[in-house]
DSSP file (Angstrom, degrees, kcal/mol; ACC not computed):
  #  RESIDUE AA STRUCTURE BP1 BP2  ACC     N-H-->O    O-->H-N    N-H-->O    O-->H-N    TCO  KAPPA ALPHA  PHI   PSI    X-CA   Y-CA   Z-CA
    1    1 A X              0   0    0      0, 0.0    22,-3.2     0, 0.0     2,-0.3   0.000 360.0 360.0 360.0 138.9    9.6  -21.9    6.5
    2    2 A X  E     +A   22   0A   0     20,-0.2     2,-0.3     2,-0.0    20,-0.2  -0.970 360.0 117.3-151.7 163.2   12.4  -22.5    4.0
    3    3 A X  E     -A   21   0A   0     18,-2.2    18,-2.5    -2,-0.3     2,-0.2  -0.964  55.8 -43.6 161.7-172.7   13.3  -24.7    1.0
    4    4 A X  E     -A   20   0A   0     -2,-0.3   127,-0.4    16,-0.2     2,-0.3  -0.518  43.0-156.8 -83.8 148.2   14.1  -25.0   -2.6
    5    5 A X  E     -A   19   0A   0     14,-2.4    14,-2.0    -2,-0.2     2,-0.4  -0.944   4.7-165.8-122.8 147.7   12.1  -23.3   -5.4
    6    6 A X  E     +AB  18 129A   0    123,-2.4   123,-3.5    -2,-0.3     2,-0.3  -0.983  18.6 168.4-130.5 143.2   11.8  -24.2   -9.0
    7    7 A X  E     -AB  17 128A   0     10,-2.1    10,-2.4    -2,-0.4     2,-0.4  -0.966  27.4-145.7-150.5 162.8   10.4  -21.9  -11.7
    8    8 A X  E     -AB  16 127A   0    119,-1.9   119,-2.4    -2,-0.3     2,-0.4  -0.985  13.4-160.0-129.2 146.1    9.9  -21.1  -15.3
    9    9 A X  E     +AB  15 126A   0      6,-2.6     6,-2.4    -2,-0.4     2,-0.3  -0.990  15.5 178.1-124.5 131.8    9.9  -17.7  -16.9
   10   10 A X  E     + B   0 125A   0    115,-2.8   115,-2.1    -2,-0.4     2,-0.3  -0.961  28.2 101.1-134.2 150.7    8.3  -17.1  -20.3
   11   11 A X  S    S-     0   0    0     -2,-0.3   113,-0.1   113,-0.2     3,-0.1  -0.771 101.6 -20.1 179.5-116.5    7.6  -14.2  -22.7
   12   12 A X  S    S+     0   0    0    111,-0.3     2,-0.4    -2,-0.3   112,-0.1   0.909 140.3  33.0 -74.0 -39.4    9.8  -13.7  -25.8
   13   13 A X  S    S-     0   0    0     34,-0.0     2,-0.3     2,-0.0    -1,-0.1  -0.902  82.2-137.7-113.5 145.7   12.6  -15.8  -24.3
   14   14 A X        +     0   0    0     32,-0.4    32,-1.5    -2,-0.4     2,-0.3  -0.758  23.4 175.2-104.3 150.0   12.1  -18.8  -21.9
   15   15 A X  E     -AC   9  45A   0     -6,-2.4    -6,-2.6    -2,-0.3     2,-0.3  -0.979  20.5-143.8-146.2 156.6   14.2  -19.5  -18.8
   16   16 A X  E     -AC   8  44A   0     28,-2.3    28,-3.1    -2,-0.3     2,-0.3  -0.924  19.8-163.1-118.5 151.8   14.2  -22.0  -16.0
   17   17 A X  E     -AC   7  43A   0    -10,-2.4   -10,-2.1    -2,-0.3     2,-0.3  -0.956  13.5-177.1-134.7 152.5   15.2  -21.2  -12.4
   18   18 A X  E     +AC   6  42A   0     24,-1.8    24,-2.5    -2,-0.3     2,-0.3  -0.985  23.2 140.5-142.5 144.1   16.3  -22.9   -9.2
   19   19 A X  E     -AC   5  41A   0    -14,-2.0   -14,-2.4    -2,-0.3     2,-0.4  -0.945  41.2-112.5-165.5-174.9   16.9  -21.4   -5.9
   20   20 A X  E     +AC   4  40A   0     20,-2.5    20,-2.5    -2,-0.3     2,-0.3  -0.999  36.8 167.8-136.5 133.8   16.7  -21.5   -2.1
   21   21 A X  E     -AC   3  39A   0    -18,-2.5   -18,-2.2    -2,-0.4     2,-0.3  -0.939  26.2-134.3-149.6 169.7   14.6  -19.2    0.1
   22   22 A X  E     -AC   2  38A   0     16,-2.3    16,-2.2    -2,-0.3     2,-0.4  -0.941  10.7-151.0-124.0 142.6   13.1  -18.3    3.4
   23   23 A X  E     - C   0  37A   0    -22,-3.2     2,-0.4    -2,-0.3    14,-0.2  -0.957  11.9-167.7-109.1 132.6    9.7  -17.1    4.5
   24   24 A X  E     - C   0  36A   0     12,-3.3    12,-2.8    -2,-0.4     2,-0.8  -0.985  18.6-135.3-117.7 133.6    9.3  -15.0    7.5
   25   25 A X  E     + C   0  35A   0     -2,-0.4    10,-0.2    10,-0.2     3,-0.1  -0.776  24.6 176.6 -88.4 116.0    5.9  -14.3    9.0
   26   26 A X  E     +     0   0A   0      8,-2.7     2,-0.3    -2,-0.8     9,-0.2   0.778  66.1   3.6 -88.0 -31.4    5.7  -10.6    9.8
   27   27 A X  E     - C   0  34A   0      7,-1.4     7,-2.3     2,-0.0     2,-0.3  -0.988  51.1-160.6-156.6 147.2    2.1  -10.4   11.1
   28   28 A X  E     + C   0  33A   0     -2,-0.3     5,-0.2     5,-0.2    -3,-0.0  -0.705  22.8 177.8-132.4  83.1   -0.7  -12.8   11.7
   29   29 A X        -     0   0    0      3,-2.3    -2,-0.0    -2,-0.3     5,-0.0  -0.097  47.1 -99.0 -71.8 179.7   -4.0  -10.9   11.9
   30   30 A X  S    S+     0   0    0      1,-0.2    -1,-0.1     3,-0.0     3,-0.1   0.850 120.1  14.9 -71.2 -34.4   -7.3  -12.6   12.3
   31   31 A X  S    S+     0   0    0      1,-0.2     2,-0.3    33,-0.1    34,-0.2   0.442 126.4  46.1-119.1  -3.0   -8.1  -12.5    8.5
   32   32 A X        -     0   0    0     32,-0.2    -3,-2.3     2,-0.0     2,-0.4  -1.000  56.5-157.6-146.4 140.2   -4.7  -11.7    6.9
   33   33 A X  E     -CD  28  63A   0     30,-2.8    30,-2.8    -2,-0.3     2,-0.5  -0.906  10.7-150.1-111.3 144.3   -1.1  -12.9    7.2
   34   34 A X  E     -CD  27  62A   0     -7,-2.3    -8,-2.7    -2,-0.4    -7,-1.4  -0.976  19.6-176.5-115.1 123.0    1.9  -10.8    6.1
   35   35 A X  E     -CD  25  61A   0     26,-2.6    26,-2.7    -2,-0.5     2,-0.4  -0.895  16.3-154.6-118.0 145.1    4.9  -12.8    4.9
   36   36 A X  E     -CD  24  60A   0    -12,-2.8   -12,-3.3    -2,-0.3     2,-0.4  -0.969  14.1-163.6-117.1 139.5    8.4  -11.7    3.7
   37   37 A X  E     -CD  23  59A   0     22,-2.8    22,-2.0    -2,-0.4     2,-0.4  -0.983   8.0-173.1-125.5 131.8   10.3  -13.9    1.4
   38   38 A X  E     +CD  22  58A   0    -16,-2.2   -16,-2.3    -2,-0.4     2,-0.4  -0.985  13.8 176.9-122.8 135.4   14.1  -13.8    0.6
   39   39 A X  E     -CD  21  57A   0     18,-2.2    18,-3.0    -2,-0.4     2,-0.5  -0.995  24.3-161.1-142.7 142.0   15.6  -16.0   -2.1
   40   40 A X  E     +CD  20  56A   0    -20,-2.5   -20,-2.5    -2,-0.4     2,-0.3  -0.995  37.5 145.1-115.9 125.8   18.9  -16.6   -3.8
   41   41 A X  E     -CD  19  55A   0     14,-2.5    14,-3.0    -2,-0.5     2,-0.4  -0.875  41.6-123.0-150.1 178.7   18.6  -18.4   -7.1
   42   42 A X  E     -CD  18  54A   0    -24,-2.5   -24,-1.8    -2,-0.3     2,-0.4  -1.000  15.4-157.8-133.6 132.0   19.8  -18.8  -10.7
   43   43 A X  E     -CD  17  53A   0     10,-1.8    10,-2.3    -2,-0.4     2,-0.5  -0.918   4.8-161.7-107.8 134.9   17.9  -18.3  -13.9
   44   44 A X  E     -CD  16  52A   0    -28,-3.1   -28,-2.3    -2,-0.4     2,-0.6  -0.972   9.5-147.8-121.1 117.2   19.1  -20.0  -17.0
   45   45 A X  E     -CD  15  51A   0      6,-2.8     6,-1.4    -2,-0.5   -30,-0.3  -0.752  18.1-142.5 -88.1 118.1   17.8  -18.6  -20.3
   46   46 A X        +     0   0    0    -32,-1.5   -32,-0.4    -2,-0.6     2,-0.3  -0.480  59.0  35.2 -84.2 149.8   17.5  -21.4  -22.8
   47   47 A X  S    S+     0   0    0     -2,-0.2     2,-0.5   -34,-0.1    -2,-0.0  -0.705  98.6   0.7 110.6-162.4   18.3  -20.8  -26.5
   48   48 A X  S    S+     0   0    0     -2,-0.3     2,-0.1     1,-0.2    -2,-0.1  -0.936 128.4  25.5-113.5 125.5   20.9  -18.6  -28.3
   49   49 A X  S    S-     0   0    0     -2,-0.5     2,-0.5    -4,-0.1    -1,-0.2   0.609  90.4-139.5 -77.8 155.5   22.6  -17.1  -26.6
   50   50 A X        -     0   0    0     -2,-0.1     2,-0.4    30,-0.1    -4,-0.2  -0.699  27.1-164.9 -77.6 124.5   22.5  -19.2  -23.4
   51   51 A X  E     -D   45   0A   0     -6,-1.4    -6,-2.8    -2,-0.5     2,-0.4  -0.927  14.4-155.5-117.0 137.6   22.4  -16.8  -20.5
   52   52 A X  E     -DE  44  79A   0     27,-3.1    27,-2.5    -2,-0.4     2,-0.3  -0.889  11.0-174.5-106.4 141.7   23.0  -17.3  -16.8
   53   53 A X  E     -DE  43  78A   0    -10,-2.3   -10,-1.8    -2,-0.4    25,-0.2  -0.675   8.4-165.2-142.0  84.1   21.4  -15.0  -14.3
   54   54 A X  E     -DE  42  77A   0     23,-0.7    23,-2.1    -2,-0.3     2,-0.3  -0.422  25.4-175.7 -62.9 146.1   22.2  -15.3  -10.6
   55   55 A X  E     -DE  41  76A   0    -14,-3.0   -14,-2.5    21,-0.2     2,-0.4  -0.998  29.8-150.4-151.8 151.7   19.6  -13.3   -8.7
   56   56 A X  E     -DE  40  75A   0     19,-1.9    19,-2.6    -2,-0.3     2,-0.3  -0.989  25.8-167.3-121.3 128.8   18.7  -12.1   -5.2
   57   57 A X  E     -DE  39  74A   0    -18,-3.0   -18,-2.2    -2,-0.4     2,-0.3  -0.893  15.4-178.8-124.0 146.2   14.9  -11.6   -4.5
   58   58 A X  E     +DE  38  73A   0     15,-2.4    15,-2.6    -2,-0.3     2,-0.3  -0.991  16.1 162.8-136.6 136.9   12.8  -10.0   -1.8
   59   59 A X  E     -DE  37  72A   0    -22,-2.0   -22,-2.8    -2,-0.3     2,-0.4  -0.987  28.0-139.7-151.9 159.8    9.1   -9.9   -1.7
   60   60 A X  E     -DE  36  71A   0     11,-2.8    11,-2.2    -2,-0.3     2,-0.4  -0.949  16.8-159.5-120.6 141.6    6.1   -9.3    0.6
   61   61 A X  E     -DE  35  70A   0    -26,-2.7   -26,-2.6    -2,-0.4     2,-0.6  -0.982   9.2-160.5-125.1 129.3    2.9  -11.4    0.5
   62   62 A X  E     -DE  34  69A   0      7,-2.3     7,-2.3    -2,-0.4     2,-0.5  -0.949  23.0-169.7-105.5 113.3   -0.4  -10.4    1.9
   63   63 A X  E     +DE  33  68A   0    -30,-2.8   -30,-2.8    -2,-0.6     2,-0.4  -0.899  16.3 175.3-117.2 127.7   -2.3  -13.7    2.3
   64   64 A X  E >   - E   0  67A   0      3,-2.6     3,-1.6    -2,-0.5     2,-0.3  -0.978  65.0 -43.0-127.1 117.6   -6.0  -14.0    3.1
   65   65 A X  T 3  S-     0   0    0     -2,-0.4    32,-0.1     1,-0.2   -32,-0.0  -0.473 123.9 -15.9  65.9-124.3   -7.5  -17.5    3.1
   66   66 A X  T 3  S+     0   0    0     -2,-0.3    32,-0.3    31,-0.1     2,-0.3   0.335 128.8  50.6 -98.0   5.9   -6.2  -19.6    0.2
   67   67 A X  E <   +E   64   0A   0     -3,-1.6    -3,-2.6    29,-0.2     2,-0.3  -0.969  57.4 176.7-144.3 156.6   -4.8  -16.8   -1.9
   68   68 A X  E     -EF  63  95A   0     27,-2.1    27,-1.9    -2,-0.3     2,-0.4  -0.943  27.6-111.8-150.8 173.2   -2.6  -13.8   -1.6
   69   69 A X  E     -EF  62  94A   0     -7,-2.3    -7,-2.3    -2,-0.3     2,-0.4  -0.910  24.7-153.2-112.0 140.8   -0.9  -10.9   -3.4
   70   70 A X  E     +EF  61  93A   0     23,-2.7    23,-2.0    -2,-0.4     2,-0.4  -0.924  12.9 179.2-115.9 136.1    2.9  -10.7   -4.0
   71   71 A X  E     +EF  60  92A   0    -11,-2.2   -11,-2.8    -2,-0.4     2,-0.3  -0.979  27.8 136.6-135.7 121.7    4.9   -7.5   -4.4
   72   72 A X  E     -EF  59  91A   0     19,-2.2    19,-2.5    -2,-0.4     2,-0.3  -0.876  38.9-137.5-153.5-176.9    8.6   -7.9   -4.9
   73   73 A X  E     -EF  58  90A   0    -15,-2.6   -15,-2.4    -2,-0.3     2,-0.4  -0.989  11.9-160.2-150.6 150.6   11.9   -7.0   -6.5
   74   74 A X  E     -EF  57  89A   0     15,-2.1    15,-2.5    -2,-0.3     2,-0.5  -0.983  13.5-144.1-131.6 143.9   14.9   -9.0   -7.8
   75   75 A X  E     -EF  56  88A   0    -19,-2.6   -19,-1.9    -2,-0.4     2,-0.4  -0.949  29.2-172.9-100.6 127.8   18.5   -8.0   -8.6
   76   76 A X  E     -EF  55  87A   0     11,-3.1    11,-3.0    -2,-0.5     2,-0.6  -0.971  21.5-159.4-128.9 137.1   19.6  -10.0  -11.6
   77   77 A X  E     -EF  54  86A   0    -23,-2.1   -23,-0.7    -2,-0.4     2,-0.3  -0.867  16.9-161.8-116.1  91.8   23.1  -10.3  -13.2
   78   78 A X  E     +EF  53  85A   0      7,-2.1     7,-2.1    -2,-0.6     2,-0.3  -0.618  21.2 161.4 -77.5 130.7   22.6  -11.6  -16.8
   79   79 A X  E     -EF  52  84A   0    -27,-2.5   -27,-3.1    -2,-0.3     5,-0.2  -0.996  44.6-162.9-147.3 150.8   25.8  -13.0  -18.3
   80   80 A X        -     0   0    0      3,-1.5     4,-0.1    -2,-0.3   -30,-0.1   0.092  68.8 -98.3-110.1  17.3   26.9  -15.2  -21.1
   81   81 A X  S    S+     0   0    0      2,-0.5     3,-0.1   -29,-0.2   -30,-0.0   0.355 120.5  51.4  79.1   0.9   30.3  -15.5  -19.3
   82   82 A X  S    S+     0   0    0      1,-0.5     2,-0.3     0, 0.0    -1,-0.1   0.576 114.2  27.4-125.0 -41.2   31.8  -12.9  -21.5
   83   83 A X        -     0   0    0     32,-0.1    -3,-1.5     2,-0.0    -2,-0.5  -0.811  68.5-170.0-119.9 163.9   29.4  -10.0  -21.3
   84   84 A X  E     -F   79   0A   0     -2,-0.3     2,-0.3    -5,-0.2    31,-0.2  -0.989  15.1-168.2-151.2 158.7   27.0   -8.9  -18.6
   85   85 A X  E     -F   78   0A   0     -7,-2.1    -7,-2.1    -2,-0.3     2,-0.5  -0.987  19.5-138.1-142.2 144.6   24.1   -6.6  -17.7
   86   86 A X  E     -FG  77 112A   0     26,-0.9    25,-3.1    -2,-0.3    26,-1.0  -0.887  25.6-175.4-108.2 137.7   22.6   -5.8  -14.3
   87   87 A X  E     -FG  76 110A   0    -11,-3.0   -11,-3.1    -2,-0.5     2,-0.5  -0.950  23.8-150.1-133.9 144.8   18.9   -5.6  -14.0
   88   88 A X  E     -FG  75 109A   0     21,-2.7    21,-3.3    -2,-0.3     2,-0.6  -0.980  20.5-161.3-109.3 128.8   16.3   -4.8  -11.3
   89   89 A X  E     -FG  74 108A   0    -15,-2.5   -15,-2.1    -2,-0.5     2,-0.4  -0.956   3.2-155.1-112.8 120.8   13.0   -6.7  -11.9
   90   90 A X  E     -FG  73 107A   0     17,-1.8    17,-2.1    -2,-0.6     2,-0.4  -0.769  18.4-159.6 -88.9 141.6    9.9   -5.4  -10.1
   91   91 A X  E     +FG  72 106A   0    -19,-2.5   -19,-2.2    -2,-0.4     2,-0.3  -0.957  21.1 173.8-132.9 144.1    7.2   -8.1   -9.6
   92   92 A X  E     +FG  71 105A   0     13,-2.2    13,-2.9    -2,-0.4     2,-0.3  -0.988  29.8 106.2-145.0 134.1    3.5   -8.3   -8.9
   93   93 A X  E     -FG  70 104A   0    -23,-2.0   -23,-2.7    -2,-0.3     2,-0.3  -0.941  54.7 -66.5-176.0-162.1    1.4  -11.4   -8.7
   94   94 A X  E     -FG  69 103A   0      9,-2.4     9,-2.4    -2,-0.3     2,-0.4  -0.818  28.5-159.5-115.5 152.0   -0.6  -14.0   -6.9
   95   95 A X  E     -FG  68 102A   0    -27,-1.9   -27,-2.1    -2,-0.3     2,-0.6  -0.995  10.7-159.5-129.8 140.1    0.4  -16.7   -4.4
   96   96 A X  E >>> - G   0 101A   0      5,-2.8     5,-1.4    -2,-0.4     3,-1.0  -0.858  15.3-175.6-109.3  90.3   -1.5  -19.9   -3.5
   97   97 A X  T 345S+     0   0    0     -2,-0.6     3,-0.5     1,-0.3    -1,-0.1   0.827  77.5  59.9 -66.0 -32.1    0.1  -20.6   -0.2
   98   98 A X  T 345S+     0   0    0    -32,-0.3    36,-0.3     1,-0.2    -1,-0.3   0.865 119.2  30.4 -61.5 -34.9   -1.7  -23.9    0.4
   99   99 A X  T <45S-     0   0    0     -3,-1.0    -1,-0.2   -33,-0.2    -2,-0.2   0.349 106.2-127.3-102.6   1.5   -0.1  -25.2   -2.8
  100  100 A X  T  <5 +     0   0    0     -4,-0.8    30,-2.7    -3,-0.5     2,-0.4   0.891  60.4 139.5  49.4  48.8    3.1  -23.1   -2.6
  101  101 A X  E   < -GH  96 129A   0     -5,-1.4    -5,-2.8    28,-0.2     2,-0.4  -0.956  34.3-165.4-121.5 139.0    2.7  -21.7   -6.1
  102  102 A X  E     -GH  95 128A   0     26,-2.7    26,-2.5    -2,-0.4     2,-0.5  -0.981   6.8-167.2-122.8 137.4    3.4  -18.2   -7.3
  103  103 A X  E     +GH  94 127A   0     -9,-2.4    -9,-2.4    -2,-0.4     2,-0.3  -0.988  25.3 176.5-120.9 117.5    2.3  -16.6  -10.6
  104  104 A X  E     -GH  93 126A   0     22,-2.7    22,-2.6    -2,-0.5     2,-0.5  -0.921  29.6-149.4-130.6 145.8    4.1  -13.3  -11.2
  105  105 A X  E     -GH  92 125A   0    -13,-2.9   -13,-2.2    -2,-0.3     2,-0.3  -0.961  26.9-171.7-107.2 132.9    4.4  -10.6  -13.7
  106  106 A X  E     -GH  91 124A   0     18,-3.5    18,-2.3    -2,-0.5     2,-0.5  -0.942  18.2-155.7-129.3 150.8    7.8   -8.8  -13.8
  107  107 A X  E     -GH  90 123A   0    -17,-2.1   -17,-1.8    -2,-0.3     2,-0.5  -0.978  18.3-140.2-124.1 117.5    9.3   -5.9  -15.5
  108  108 A X  E     -G   89   0A   0     14,-3.3     2,-0.6    -2,-0.5   -19,-0.2  -0.643  13.6-169.0 -82.0 125.2   13.1   -5.7  -16.1
  109  109 A X  E     -G   88   0A   0    -21,-3.3   -21,-2.7    -2,-0.5     2,-0.4  -0.957  21.0-134.5-111.1 115.7   14.7   -2.3  -15.6
  110  110 A X  E     -G   87   0A   0     -2,-0.6   -23,-0.3   -23,-0.2     3,-0.2  -0.560  18.6-172.4 -75.1 128.7   18.3   -2.3  -16.8
  111  111 A X  E    S+     0   0A   0    -25,-3.1     2,-0.4    -2,-0.4   -24,-0.2   0.932  77.7  11.8 -83.9 -55.3   20.8   -0.7  -14.4
  112  112 A X  E     -G   86   0A   0    -26,-1.0   -26,-0.9     3,-0.0     2,-0.6  -0.994  62.5-158.3-127.2 132.9   23.8   -0.7  -16.6
  113  113 A X        +     0   0    0     -2,-0.4     3,-0.5     1,-0.2   -28,-0.1  -0.446  40.4 141.3-106.6  57.4   23.6   -1.5  -20.4
  114  114 A X  S    S+     0   0    0     -2,-0.6     2,-0.2     1,-0.3    -1,-0.2   0.744  77.3  33.6 -70.0 -22.8   27.2   -2.5  -20.8
  115  115 A X    >   +     0   0    0     -3,-0.3     3,-2.0   -31,-0.2    -1,-0.3  -0.658  63.1 170.1-132.9  76.7   26.2   -5.3  -23.3
  116  116 A X  T 3  S+     0   0    0     -3,-0.5    -1,-0.1     1,-0.3    -2,-0.1   0.649  75.1  70.8 -64.9 -12.7   23.1   -4.2  -25.3
  117  117 A X  T 3  S+     0   0    0     -3,-0.1     2,-0.5     2,-0.1    -1,-0.3   0.664  73.6 100.1 -79.2 -14.3   23.6   -7.3  -27.5
  118  118 A X    <   -     0   0    0     -3,-2.0     2,-0.6   -34,-0.1    -3,-0.1  -0.612  68.4-148.1 -71.0 121.9   22.5   -9.6  -24.6
  119  119 A X        +     0   0    0     -2,-0.5     2,-0.3   -70,-0.0    -2,-0.1  -0.833  34.1 141.7 -99.4 117.9   18.9  -10.5  -25.3
  120  120 A X        -     0   0    0     -2,-0.6     2,-0.1   -42,-0.0  -106,-0.0  -0.944  53.3 -77.4-145.4 165.9   16.6  -11.1  -22.3
  121  121 A X        -     0   0    0     -2,-0.3     3,-0.1     1,-0.2   -13,-0.1  -0.356  21.7-167.7 -68.9 138.3   12.9  -10.2  -21.6
  122  122 A X  S    S+     0   0    0      1,-0.1   -14,-3.3   -15,-0.1     2,-0.3   0.847  89.1  41.3 -82.5 -45.6   11.8   -6.8  -20.6
  123  123 A X  E    S- H   0 107A   0    -16,-0.2     2,-0.4   -18,-0.0  -111,-0.3  -0.764  80.9-171.1 -97.9 150.0    8.4   -8.2  -19.6
  124  124 A X  E     - H   0 106A   0    -18,-2.3   -18,-3.5    -2,-0.3     2,-0.5  -0.987  19.6-162.7-148.3 130.4    8.4  -11.5  -17.8
  125  125 A X  E     -BH  10 105A   0   -115,-2.1  -115,-2.8    -2,-0.4     2,-0.4  -0.966  21.9-170.5-110.5 128.8    5.8  -14.1  -16.6
  126  126 A X  E     -BH   9 104A   0    -22,-2.6   -22,-2.7    -2,-0.5     2,-0.5  -0.965  19.3-165.6-126.3 138.9    7.0  -16.5  -13.9
  127  127 A X  E     -BH   8 103A   0   -119,-2.4  -119,-1.9    -2,-0.4     2,-0.4  -0.988  19.0-171.8-115.1 118.7    5.5  -19.6  -12.4
  128  128 A X  E     -BH   7 102A   0    -26,-2.5   -26,-2.7    -2,-0.5     2,-0.4  -0.942   6.5-166.1-118.4 132.8    7.3  -20.5   -9.2
  129  129 A X  E     -BH   6 101A   0   -123,-3.5  -123,-2.4    -2,-0.4     2,-0.7  -0.962   9.9-161.6-121.3 129.4    6.8  -23.8   -7.3
  130  130 A X        -     0   0    0    -30,-2.7     2,-2.1    -2,-0.4  -125,-0.2  -0.882  12.3-158.0-106.2  98.8    8.0  -24.4   -3.7
  131  131 A X        +     0   0    0     -2,-0.7     2,-0.3  -127,-0.4  -127,-0.1  -0.301  57.1  93.9 -81.9  58.2    7.9  -28.3   -3.4
  132  132 A X  S    S-     0   0    0     -2,-2.1     2,-0.1   -32,-0.1    -2,-0.1  -0.966  83.7 -86.8-141.0 158.4    7.8  -28.4    0.4
  133  133 A X        -     0   0    0     -2,-0.3     2,-0.9     1,-0.1   -34,-0.1  -0.402  40.1-116.5 -67.9 138.6    4.9  -28.7    2.9
  134  134 A X    >   -     0   0    0    -36,-0.3     3,-0.6     1,-0.2     4,-0.3  -0.648  33.2-178.1 -73.0 104.8    3.3  -25.5    4.0
  135  135 A X  T 3>  +     0   0    0     -2,-0.9     4,-1.6     1,-0.2     3,-0.4   0.494  62.6  87.7 -89.5  -0.8    4.1  -25.4    7.8
  136  136 A X  H 3> S+     0   0    0      1,-0.2     4,-1.6     2,-0.2    -1,-0.2   0.818  80.8  63.2 -65.2 -28.6    2.3  -22.2    8.5
  137  137 A X  H <> S+     0   0    0     -3,-0.6     4,-0.5     1,-0.2    -1,-0.2   0.897 104.1  45.6 -61.9 -41.8   -0.9  -24.2    9.1
  138  138 A X  H >4 S+     0   0    0     -3,-0.4     3,-0.7    -4,-0.3    -1,-0.2   0.879 109.9  54.4 -70.1 -37.4    0.5  -26.1   12.0
  139  139 A X  H 3< S+     0   0    0     -4,-1.6    -1,-0.2     1,-0.2    -2,-0.2   0.840 112.7  43.7 -66.8 -29.0    2.0  -22.9   13.6
  140  140 A X  H 3< S+     0   0    0     -4,-1.6     2,-0.4     2,-0.0    -1,-0.2   0.521  90.1 108.4 -92.3  -5.3   -1.4  -21.2   13.5
  141  141 A X    <<  -     0   0    0     -3,-0.7    -3,-0.0    -4,-0.5    -4,-0.0  -0.569  50.2-165.5 -77.2 129.3   -3.3  -24.3   14.7
  142  142 A X        +     0   0    0     -2,-0.4    -1,-0.1     2,-0.0     2,-0.1  -0.067  47.6 132.3 -97.1  31.3   -4.7  -24.0   18.3
  143  143 A X        -     0   0    0     -5,-0.2     2,-0.3     1,-0.1    -2,-0.0  -0.426  63.6-107.6 -81.8 155.0   -5.3  -27.8   18.3
  144  144 A X        -     0   0    0     -2,-0.1    -1,-0.1     1,-0.1    -2,-0.0  -0.623  19.0-153.2 -77.3 144.6   -4.3  -30.2   21.2
  145  145 A X              0   0    0     -2,-0.3    -1,-0.1     1,-0.2    -2,-0.0   0.206 360.0 360.0-101.5  14.1   -1.4  -32.4   20.2
  146  146 A X              0   0    0      0, 0.0    -1,-0.2     0, 0.0    -2,-0.0   0.475 360.0 360.0 -73.1 360.0   -2.3  -35.2   22.6
């Protein structure tokens, strides 16, 4: 399963994000699925200063029924096109796979603090929406297609 994602990030500073990602099903137990998600996206922090943040994300999802847990990390390159900082964001949250929605808490760990004057969140709350149909239901269906 793959497609575009849209998101909003809030805490002290607000941001919007857009990206593209893939889901890989690693395991399909009787009561639980394990998914891996890889995403390339860009976050734009609105306000002053306007910051751009290209990012690469990887996460694992443990899904049971209609809800799951997400554990992931992102590499983020915050820049105002003159100065930059590199950040690793650890993430933990919930996923509603039927509705393709994720609610995540993230904590930014600065790798290099070359530009301490760049202001971005240390703590981060993200709501991510994947506006495409969840195709895992068809793949797991043992129904006749006649």
